[in-house]
N, C-alpha and C positions, 0 to 999 in steps of 0.2 A: 603438215604436222597433225598428229592426231588430237582428238578433242581431250581436253583436260579431264582426268578422272576426279570424281568427287571426294572430298572428305565426308565420311559417313559415320553417324552415330547410330548404333543398335541399342535397343533397351529391353531388358526382360528383367522385371522386378519380382522374381520368385526365388525359389530355393535351388540349391546345387543340382538336384536332379533336373529340373525344368531347364536350367541354364545348359546343362550337358546336351539335352535334346535339341538345342538351338545350334549344334555344332555344324550340321550341313548347311543350314541357311546362312550362318556367319561366314562360312568359306565361299559362298556364293557372293555375298556383300563385298568380302575382301578382294576377290577376283576383279571386281569392277570398280574399286576405290583406290585411291591413293593413300588413304589411311582409315583405319576402322577401329573406332573406340567403342567400348562395350560398357553401358550404364546398368548396374545390377543392385540388388539389395544386399545388405550384409550377410544374409544367409545364403546368397548365390556367389559371393565373391570368390571363395575358395575354387570353385568349379571354374569360373570365368578366367582365373590366371592359369588353368591348364590347357585352354583351348587354343589350337593352332589358328593363326590368321588375325588374332586380336592384338592390336598395337598397344593400346592402353585401357586399364580398366578403371572405371569411375564407380563409385558407390553412393547410393542414396537411400537412406532409410524413409521410405516414402509413407505418408498417412493414409494412403487408399489401397495398400495390398498388404498380404499376409493375414495370419490368424489373430494376431495381437498388435495391430497397427499403432504406431507412434502418434502422439498428438501432433497437430499442424504446427510447424515451427516456421513462421514467415521469414526469419532471418537466415535459417539454414536454406529454406527454398530459393531465396534470393541470392544466397552465396552460389549455390549450384547454377543458377541462370547465368550469373556473371562469369563462371567458369566455363560454362558452354559457350557463352559469346566469345570468350577469349580464344577458343578452340576453333571457331569459324567453320563450323560443319556446313556443308551444303545440303545434305539429307539427313534426316532422322527416320528410322523405321522402327516402330513400337510394336513388339511382338507381346501378345497375351493369349491367355487360355480363353476358351469359348465363353466363360462366365464373367470375364473381365472387361472393363472399357479402357481403350487407349487415350481417351479424351483428357484425363488430367495431365498426363505426359505430354500430350500434344500441345495443350496450353502453354506448359513450361517451355516447350521447343519454340513455339512462336514467340514467346515473351523473349528468348535468348536469340531471336533474328534468324533461326533457321529458316531458309526459304521454301524447303520442300519436306513435307511430312506425310508419312504413310502409316496406316494402321488397318486392322480388321475391325469393322465396326457395323452394328446393326442400328445404332441410334443416330439421329441426325446429327452430324459433325459441325454444322455451320461452316465457318471458315477455317476450322482447325486441321482439316485434312486435305491434302491435295490428291492422295490416293486412298480412296475408301474402298478396301477390299471387302469382298462378301464371301463368306464360306458357302459352298454349293450343297443345298440339301440332298443328301444321298450320294454325294461324290467322295472322292479320295480326301478332300479337305472339309468334309461336312463338319460344321462346328457344333452339332447337336450332341446330346449326351451319349449317343451311341455312334459317333461319327468317326472319321479317319483319324490317323495317328498324328500326334502333336509334330512330329518331324516333318510329315507331308504338309501340314497346315502352315508351317514355318517356310517351307521352301516356296509354297504358293504365294505368300505375302511378299517374300523377296523378289519372286519374278514379276509381281504385279508393280513392285516399286522400281522396276528396271534392272533387277540384278539376277537374271536367270542363271541357273547352275552352269558351269563351264561344260561344253561338249566333253563326253568321256569321263566327267567327275562322277565320284561316287556319293552315295547318300548314307554312308556308315558313320557312326559315331567314332570320334578320335580324339586323342590327347597329343599334345606336343610332347617330346621326349622329356620325362619326368627324372630328375636327378635325385632319386630317392631309393632307398634301400628297404626291404621289410625287416621286421624283428629278426634277431640272430637266432632265437629259438624256434624258428618256424620249420616244419617237417620239410625235408628236401624235395621230395616228389610226390605225385599221386595223393594230393590232399584236396579236401573239398571244404570251402568255407560256408558256414551257416551264420546268417546275420539276423538275429531275432527281432531286433527293435525297428522303430521307425518314428519320426517325428510327429506323425498322426497316428494316435493309439489304435484306431480301427483298421489301420493297414500293416500292422505289425504281425508277424508269425506268433508272437508271444514266446516267453522264456521256457515254460513247461513243456510246450509242444516242440520248441526248437531242441529241448533235451531229447526228446523222444526220437526226433529226426536224427539227430547227431549219433545216438547211440545204434540206430540201425545202419548208418553209414560205417560206424566202426565196425560192427559185426560183418560187414560186407568186405572189409579188409582196407578201407580208406583211412588215412589219417584225416582228422577233422580239425578245423581251426574255427573258433568262435570269434566273431568280431563284434564290436559295438563302440559306441561314442563316449565321450565324457559323462560321468554320472551313471553309466550302465555297467560299470566294472563289477559290482557284487551280483547283480541279477545275471550277467552274461557267465561269471563263474559258476553259478548254480545251474546255468543251462549247459555247462560243459562236463559231459560225463568222463569217468576215469579213463584215461588214455588219450583225451582230447587235449587240445592246446586253446587256452583263452588269452587273447591279445587285446580285449576291449579297453579302450581308453589310451591304447599306446600308439595309434597311429593318426597323424593328420591325413588329409585327403591325398597327397602324394604318396604317402607311405601306404596307405590303404590301396591305392591304385597298384602299387608294386605286389602287394599281397594277392589281390585279385588276379592280377596278370598271370602269376604262377600257379593259379588253382586249375584244377580239372574242371570244376563246375562251381557255382555259387548257388546256395539255397537261400532265397531272399524274399521279403514281401515287396509291396509296391512302395519303393523308397529309394532315395538317391544312389545307394551302393549297387542296386540292380542296374542302373543306366551307367554307372561307373565300370561295372564288369563288361557291359557291352562295349564300352569306349576302348577297352584294352582286349576285346575280342574273346572273352571267356563266356562259355555257355551258361545259361541262367535256367534253375528251377524256380519259377515265380509262383509263389503262394499268394495269389492275387484276390483281395477282398473287392467285390464289385461296388463298392460305395462310389467308384469312379469307373468309367467304361475301359476295359482292357484293350479295346480297339484303339483307344487314344493314348493309353499310358503304358502298355505293355512293353516287354523287352524288344529292342529294335536292332536289327542287322546281324544277330548272332543266333545260332542254333538254341532253342529254348523249349521248355515245357510248362504250360500253365496248369496249375492246380488250384482247386478251389471251386466252390459252386457259384458260377457266374450268373445264375438266375435266382439267387437267394433274394430273401425280402428286402435286404438292405440296398439292392441294386440301384444305382444312380441317385442315392440320397446325398452323397457328398458329405456323409456324416463323419465327424471327428472321433466321436466315441461310438461304438457299434450299437446300433438302436434295437438289436435283437439279442435276447438272452442267450449267453453262451458262446456268441460269436460263431454260429455254425458254419457259415461259409468258408471259414478257415479250419475251425477245430474239427471239422469232419475229415480232413486230410488224413490218411493213415500213413505211418511211417513206411510202409512197405511201397506206398505210391512214390514216395520222395526217392527211396532206394532205387525202385525201378526207372525212375525219371532220370537219375544221375547214369544208371547203367545205359540206359538208351543214348544220352548225350555223349558217353564215353565209348560207345560201340562194344559195350560188353554184353553178351547174351544174357537174357532174364534167367535167373537161377544159378548163375555162376557168382562167385566172389572173386575179389581182385587178388587175393593171396589166402594162404591156409593158416597164417598165424595173425594173432591180434597185434595191433600196434604195441610194440615194447613187450610182448610176451612170447611164449613159446607155441609151437604148432600144437 
């Protein structure tokens, strides 16, 4: 008889976009496990429930991650430990960004009695980690600010923990089949999604600039759909030129995935919908502010074009608010650059338009 496969706990306490990028590594863990649970933050739970290979999603509002972390709640942490203890995991793999520590979660895993714990760590872990993975300077999984992609780093940690990707497996982002439909007023075909917002202000396209991009795409003959989250309805409506369709605030993550899947391309900043678009196989025009490195956080596994000054003064600052007046790394992107990028991704020669009529209008 073969060796018993372990019950595995994976951890990623970040937002939906970060969790989506864990998909290939999580599939590697699941291939070598009898059960895979995924522990996420509240801001990553929606994406976690869309990922193939995850058997159960657990949620922790942790006091050591996020931009506005919750106070330490001893009772809540104790309840999580008891829940983990009851699930009798054999292995815990803690996934983090290069600026985060796995050690707080490793301590909870030890407290819950998990016998084997793995994480990427430069600090001395004491007895908290059995597998102390180190990112290689200059390599594909370089953890520095200009290092390799988040997907690659996660796969390397999974492999170090004893879960290599299956032979012949792919490294693309994927979703499980989503039983959701887009809004009924969506254009039928040949539409481009423009997503102006982001949870981090410095990584947004911005609503005025999004309006200019959308107008240029409409002139080229595309139908344009403007998307946004709850609370952005009014701003997104203002970003939608005449002839466009605004569906901001009307889609949860599964419905947004359906909208993105039907699009010819998505114009978006460095935010979760960029990775959601990649997970459904839609090309991405990434308006990328270099406050974090595009090499680590850019679109993965789909045709894409990156626009924005990647050598701007804000490079590598991880600033939430743009530290340079006027947000020039993004604001200098011209609408014609976005128009040309969408044509490139759609295989349309530059100088051509999709059709000779305006949406809803005459020739």
